[in-house]
N, C-alpha and C positions, 0 to 999 in steps of 0.2 A: 535769462543764465539762471545761476542756482538762487540768487538772493534777492528778488525785488527789495525785500523789505529793507535793505541798506543799499539801494542805488540811489546815488545823484545824477547829474544829466546823463554823462556819458555812461552811468550804468542802465539806464531804459534804454539807451541804444542800442548798448549790448544786448539788452533783455530781448528786445524786437527781431534781432538777429538768431537768438536761439533759445526759446523758451523750456525753463526746465519748471517752473511751479505748478503744482496740481492740485485738487483739491481738497477739503476735509470732509471725505465720505468714505463711507465704510466702519467696519469695527473697530473698537478700540484694541490696540494693542498694546500698553503695558496700560498697569493701576495708574488711574491719575491723581493719586497723593503723591505720586514722585515728581510731579511737576511743581510749581517750574522749577527747572533747571536752569540755573545761571551757567552763560558761556564765557568762560576762562582762555585768556590766550596762555596758550605753552610754546616752548619751542619745537624745533620738529623733532628731535631726538626723544621728544616725549609721546611722538604720536602714536595713533592707533588706530585703525582700522574693526576693530571686535564688535561694535556697535555703531548703530546711526549716529546716536549722538558725539559719539568719539570722533568720527569721520567729520559731522559737522564744526566741531570746535575744531578738528585740524584744517580744515577749508578757511575761516576766517582766520585763525592764526594764520595763515599764509597769506593772506591779504594783509594783515597788520606788520607781520615782516617781510613783504614784499619779496616773497621767494614763489618765484611763478613756476618753476619745477614743481614745487612741491605741491601748488594749487592745481597744477593737472593732474597729480596722482591722489586726489580726491574724486575723481571722477571715474567712469568707467571710461574704458579705451575707447569706445563707440563717441561719447561723450566729447572725451578730451580732444578726438580730430576732429569732430566735428568743430568745437569751439576755436581751433586754432585756424580751421578752414576759413570761418568767417569772419576773422578777424585780418585775415589775408586778404580775402575778397573785398572786403569793405575798407582796406586801407587804413586799419586801424591798430594803433601800438597796444599789443596785451596789457601792458602795463599799465594801460589807463586805469585796468581793472583795482587796482591798488587803491584808486579814488572813491574807489566806492565805500568804504571804508570812514573816509573823513567825515567828520564831525558827528562819530559814533559814539553814544555813551553807555550803552548796555545791551544785552541782548540775553534773551531768555526762550528756550525751548518750553512752552506750554502741553504740550501734548504727544501725543505719538499715534496714529491708525495705522490699520492695513489698508492698501490701495491694490487691489489687482498681484502681481507678484510680488509687490515691493513692499515699502513704509512712507508715509508723509512724517515728516517733522512740522510740527506748525509752531512757528515761530513769532515773539513778540519784541521789536527792535525799538529801543528808544533814543531819540537823536539828543544832540546837546542843543539844538535849539527849541527841545520840548515837544516834538513832533514823533509820533508814535505809527508804526507799520506793522501789517500782520501779513503773513503769509507762510503759506506751506512750499516743502521741501522733498524731492522725489529721490528716494534712496534705494537701490537694491544691492543683492550680493553677488559678485565677480570671485569667482574664483576663493571663497570663504572671506571675501573683506568686502565693507560695504562701501559703496561707492555712488556718488551722485550719477542721476541718469537723464537721459532728454527723451525718452523712450514714450512718454504719455504727452508728450509738447503737442499734438494735434489735437486734445481733447478742447473744443472751445468754451464747453461748457465750465472750466474750472476756475476763469477769469473771476468769476460774481464772488470766488471765496477771500478773495484778497482784501485788502482793508486799510484804509490810511485815514489817520486823525492830525490835525493841525493840532499848533498848541494848545493846550489845554489850559483850562481855567483851575485854578488851586485854592479856591475859596478863600484866600490873604486870611489876614490875623495871626499866623504863627511863623516859624522860621522858613523860608523859602528854602533854604539847604536842605532840610528836609522831613519836619513836620509837616510844612502844606503839600508833601506830595503821600502823605498816607492816604488823602481822599484830592480826588483830582475830577474835571467835568468837561465833556466834548459837549454838553447840552444840558445845562446853559453856559453860557463865557461869560457872566457876569453876575454881581450877586442879587441885582434886581433886575425882573425881565417883567416887560410891559406886554399882554397878550390882548388878541380882539377880543373885544364884547363876545359874552357867549361861552367862552373857551371853558369846557370842563374837563379836558386832559391836557397833562403837560408829560412827553418822555423825559424821562432824567437821564441822560446816560453816564455813569457814573465808575470809577477808575480807582481800584485800588492799588496802594504804594506794596513793595515788597515784605517789608517788615512790619505789616500788620498784625494785632489781634485781634481774629474774626470775632472770638468771644465777646471780644469789648464793645461793639460795634452798638450806636442806636440812634435811632431815628422816629422825629416826631412832625407830623404835619398838623397844623392847625391844634397842637398840644395834644394831639391824639398820637399814641404809639406805634410806628408802622413798621417796626423793625422789620418781622416778618417777613415783609415784601423783599427783603435783601435777601443778597447771598455772597458776602465779603469773602474773597480767597486772596491771596497775595498774586501780586502783578495779573490780576483780574479785571473785567470790566461786564457790566451789566445796565438793559436800560431798563427803567422800572418805569412804567404807567403811575403818575399821579392825578388823583382826583381833586379836583380845584372847584371851590367855591366863588361866587362874586366878590369883589372887592379884593382885600389885601390876604396871600396864604403864605404863611411861613412855616417854611423847613428848616428844622435842625437836625443836623448830622454828627456823628461825630466818632471817633477812634483812635484806641492808643495802638502806639508801634515804638520799633528804638529808632533813637536817633542816631548820628554818624558816632556818636562818639559812645554809644550803647547804653546811653540810657534811656529811659523810656519815658513817653509826652503824650501828650494828645492832642487831635487834629480835630478842630469844632468849625466847624460851617452853618451860616446862617444866610439861606438864599430864599428870595421874596419872589412871589410872583403876584404880578396886577390884573385881575381881569374885571375891567370898567362894567 
């Protein structure tokens, strides 16, 4: 379907019936500094299809508002027909799609790229249980409006561009409701990590929160400044290769950001890597 990035069990079944996610390949379609864009829920009277971002917002909002007619309006005629036929053939109640937004916390459009005769919106979804899903959605213009399409669904190589991250490690130490989310990790998942003897490198996978100030980021490994290895940006993530030595390796990272009450705070994390 349109949005593997927010699917639950029901959504995964639907996805297998009518795939429409496609790859993050091609030339940039918009300036990167426009993103991330937080997807806000709107009413149907506010819906617009003048841009891919507006259409995506309408699609998510239609699910949250449980408006099936509106949902189908966000697709091309062909895709809408395909979806309805697949539901009927599989004997699945189409209103099950509304369950796809259960547990949804936030959605960000993090990039837009050209793909064939359409565009891709690369979307990062945060769920309330702490999981993160990333996936691209395809849109084309139909009668002057941007609509979701399934015309690229047969492109098998597209699956490798989907990503899923289980609950992240927030580093502990600060307010879990906001400050701890300025910096989070998919690897490691704890403050102290025991590694095999002879290990010389560790792939740190770090995630940056929405309200961070990138200019305030600092990183030290064994008292050496390695801040230049990092590229912090709101709602971004990256893998950084750490050079380790035998014994105890200590990574100190910190960044400032805005709390939910709009006050500035600092997230400080201390990660330890032990190499026997």
